[in-house]
N, C-alpha and C positions, 0 to 999 in steps of 0.2 A: 570917251565913254562909248560903248557899243550900243547901237540902236536895238530896241526891243524886237524880239521875234514874235510875230502875231500869226495865229492860225485861225481863220474864220470859216465856219462850215454852216451851210444852210441845208436843212432837211425838209424839202418841200413835201407837203401832204401829211406831215406828222401832226396828228391831232391829239393834244394833251387832254386827258380827262382826270377828274378828281378821283381819289381813292375812297369812294364811299364804302361804308360798312356793307358786308355781304350777308348780314343777318336775314334769314328768311329766304335767301336765294337758293335756287335748286343747285344740286351738285354740278350739273351741266353748265349753269350760268357761272358758277365759281371757276370752273376750269377754263371756260371761254375767256373770262376776265384775266386769269393768270396768263393765258397764252398771249393776250393783247399786251399785257405788261411786259412780258419777255420780249415781244417783238419790238417795242419801243426801245427798251434797254439795249437790245442787241444791235438794232439799227444804228443807234448813236455810237456804241462801242466800235463797231466795224468801220463806220464813217470816219471816226476820229483816228483810229489806228492807221488807216490808209493815208492820213495826211500829217502824221506827227513827224517833226524833224528828227534826224538822227541824234542820238544821245540827248534826248530832250530834257531829262530830269523833271523836277516838279515845276509847274507853271507858277508865276508870281501872282496871277489872278485868273479868274474864270468869270465870264459874263454870258448870261443866257437870256434869250429873248423869245417870248411867245408871240406868234403872229396869228391872228384870228379875226373874224368879223366883229367880235365883241370883246369886252374886257372882263377880268376877274378882280375881286378885291384882293388886297395884298396877301392875306393869309392863305387864300385859295391859290394864288399865283405861286407862292413858295411850294405848297403841297403838290401842285400839278407838275412841278419840275423834278419830283423825286426820281422817276425812272430815267430822266435825262442825266441827272447827276450820278446815278448808279452806273449808267453806261459810260459816262465820262471817267469816273474813277477806275472802272475796269480797264478802259483803254490806256490810262496813264499808269496802271499797275500800282495804285495807291488805295488805301482804305478811305471810304467816303467820309469817315469821321474827321479827316484832315480838312475838309471843306468848312470854311467859317462863314456862316450867314451873318455877316458883319453886324452883330449885336453886341459882342464883347470881344476882347482881345484874347485870342487863343494862341499860346506859344506854338510856333511852327505851323500855324493855320494858313490855308490858302483862301484868300478872300473871294467870295462868290457874290456877284450882284445880279439882280433880276430886272427885267423890263418886259413890256409888252407893247405891241403896235397893232393898230387896226389896219386890215387890208380888206379887199372886196369880199362880197358874199361867197361863202364856200371856199375861201382861201385859208389854208392852214399851213404852218411851218414852224420850225424851231431853228434858232440860230445859236451856235455855240462859238464863243470867241475865247481862245486860250492865249495868254500872253506870258512870255518869258523875259525877264530882265527889266521889267518896268519898275520905276521908282516906287 
């Protein structure tokens, strides 16, 4: 049996934010938020593309970790990773609908697990771990 291929990437300084509704926000605030969203998504996409193995195909799993001074409750943790998963899907060349937030069994789904870890004050990062060939 071949050992699994694992690609682990840490994006230091990447601070995840919740996608709060923009009702009542100025047009300038709306565009500033859109630019920040694109920056996170694109940073993840470019970082992953640079480290993908040749002929990678679809990973058998994706694990993402939020690193911050504090923690989020579970539903906010999943929501905060939206841009990270969008960038990951773009890098892999797949539709993000393929990601399976392990709630049910999705035929052909790619399981995604979430975690968070506290680090020192002012320390923010995102870690993405892609695995191919895991059981």
